[in-house]
C-alpha positions as CSV (number, residue, x, y, z in Angstrom):
1,M,-36.0,36.6,6.6
2,K,-37.2,33.0,6.8
3,T,-36.4,32.5,3.1
4,F,-32.8,33.7,3.6
5,G,-32.3,31.3,6.5
6,G,-33.7,28.4,4.4
7,F,-31.4,29.3,1.6
8,V,-28.4,29.3,3.9
9,V,-29.3,25.9,5.3
10,A,-29.9,24.5,1.8
11,F,-26.6,25.9,0.6
12,M,-24.7,24.4,3.6
13,V,-26.3,20.9,3.1
14,L,-25.5,21.0,-0.6
15,F,-21.9,22.2,0.1
16,T,-21.4,19.4,2.7
17,L,-22.7,16.7,0.3
18,T,-20.5,18.0,-2.5
19,A,-17.4,18.0,-0.3
20,C,-18.0,14.5,0.9
21,S,-18.4,13.0,-2.6
22,G,-15.8,15.0,-4.4
23,G,-13.0,13.5,-6.5
24,P,-12.3,10.2,-8.0
25,P,-12.1,7.1,-5.8
26,A,-8.8,6.6,-4.0
27,K,-6.2,4.4,-5.7
28,Q,-6.2,0.9,-4.2
29,I,-2.7,0.1,-3.0
30,P,-2.1,-3.7,-2.6
31,A,-0.3,-4.3,0.7
32,L,0.3,-7.4,2.6
33,M,0.3,-7.6,6.4
34,S,2.7,-10.0,8.1
35,P,1.4,-13.6,8.4
36,A,-0.1,-14.4,11.8
37,G,2.2,-16.1,14.2
38,M,5.4,-15.2,12.4
39,A,8.6,-16.4,14.1
40,D,10.3,-13.0,13.9
41,P,8.0,-10.5,15.6
42,S,10.4,-7.6,15.0
43,A,10.3,-8.2,11.2
44,A,6.5,-8.6,11.3
45,A,6.1,-5.3,13.2
46,K,8.4,-3.4,10.8
47,N,6.4,-4.8,7.8
48,N,3.1,-3.9,9.4
49,E,4.2,-0.4,10.2
50,G,5.4,0.0,6.6
51,V,1.9,-1.2,5.4
52,D,0.3,1.5,7.5
53,H,2.4,4.2,5.7
54,L,2.1,2.5,2.3
55,V,-1.7,2.6,2.2
56,Q,-1.6,6.3,3.1
57,G,0.7,6.9,0.1
58,H,3.8,7.6,2.2
59,Y,6.1,5.6,-0.1
60,G,9.4,6.8,1.1
61,I,8.6,6.2,4.8
62,S,7.2,2.8,4.0
63,E,10.3,1.9,2.0
64,T,12.5,2.3,5.1
65,F,10.2,0.0,7.2
66,F,10.2,-2.7,4.5
67,K,13.9,-2.6,4.2
68,D,14.3,-2.9,8.0
69,A,11.9,-5.9,7.9
70,I,13.9,-7.5,5.1
71,A,17.2,-6.9,7.0
72,A,15.6,-8.8,10.0
73,K,14.3,-11.6,7.8
74,H,15.9,-11.8,4.3
75,N,13.4,-14.2,2.8
76,F,10.3,-12.2,4.0
77,A,8.1,-12.5,0.8
78,E,5.4,-10.0,2.0
79,A,8.0,-7.3,2.8
80,H,9.7,-7.8,-0.5
81,F,6.4,-7.5,-2.2
82,N,5.4,-4.4,-0.3
83,L,8.8,-2.8,-1.0
84,G,8.1,-3.4,-4.7
85,V,4.7,-1.7,-4.4
86,A,6.3,1.3,-2.6
87,L,9.1,1.6,-5.2
88,D,6.5,1.3,-8.0
89,G,4.7,4.2,-6.3
90,M,7.9,6.3,-6.4
91,E,8.4,5.3,-10.1
92,K,11.6,3.4,-9.3
93,H,10.6,0.6,-11.6
94,E,13.9,-1.2,-12.0
95,D,14.2,-1.4,-8.2
96,A,10.6,-2.5,-7.9
97,K,11.2,-5.3,-10.4
98,S,14.1,-6.6,-8.3
99,S,11.9,-6.6,-5.2
100,F,9.0,-8.3,-7.0
101,Q,11.4,-11.0,-8.2
102,K,12.5,-11.7,-4.6
103,A,8.8,-11.7,-3.5
104,Q,8.0,-14.2,-6.2
105,E,11.0,-16.3,-5.3
106,F,10.2,-16.4,-1.6
107,G,6.4,-16.3,-1.9
108,A,5.5,-18.3,-5.0
109,S,2.9,-20.3,-3.0
110,N,1.1,-17.2,-1.8
111,P,-1.6,-16.3,-4.4
112,K,-1.7,-12.7,-3.1
113,I,1.8,-12.4,-4.4
114,A,1.9,-14.8,-7.3
115,D,-1.4,-13.5,-8.9
116,N,-0.8,-9.8,-8.3
117,E,-1.1,-7.6,-11.4
118,I,1.5,-5.1,-10.4
119,L,4.0,-7.9,-9.9
120,K,3.1,-9.5,-13.2
121,K,3.5,-6.2,-15.0
122,H,7.0,-5.7,-13.6
123,L,8.1,-9.2,-14.3
124,G,6.6,-9.3,-17.8
125,M,4.2,-12.0,-17.1
């Protein structure tokens, strides 16, 4: 009886370790939070809420938040960038390209935007 109990415990440990390590690593989604001290707290909050959804892979939901942030602040580079990432995730590449162009226009001095590989890919850089 002791042998069976030991077998069950060993099996449970092995199963737990396998379950915890399973699958390939999660895809890294580049997302930019709003800059600290932003003048428009409503736009900043919308962008940050969108980022929360974006990193979870909720592209459609995040798209709505980024569009709301952009409506509140039309030259919000981080929100344009994040919208591009969300659209890329939904395979809407022409729309993503447009968003990345605006992100580059408004955020050219931000290396997190200007040096990003997804942006460069869409803009043919």
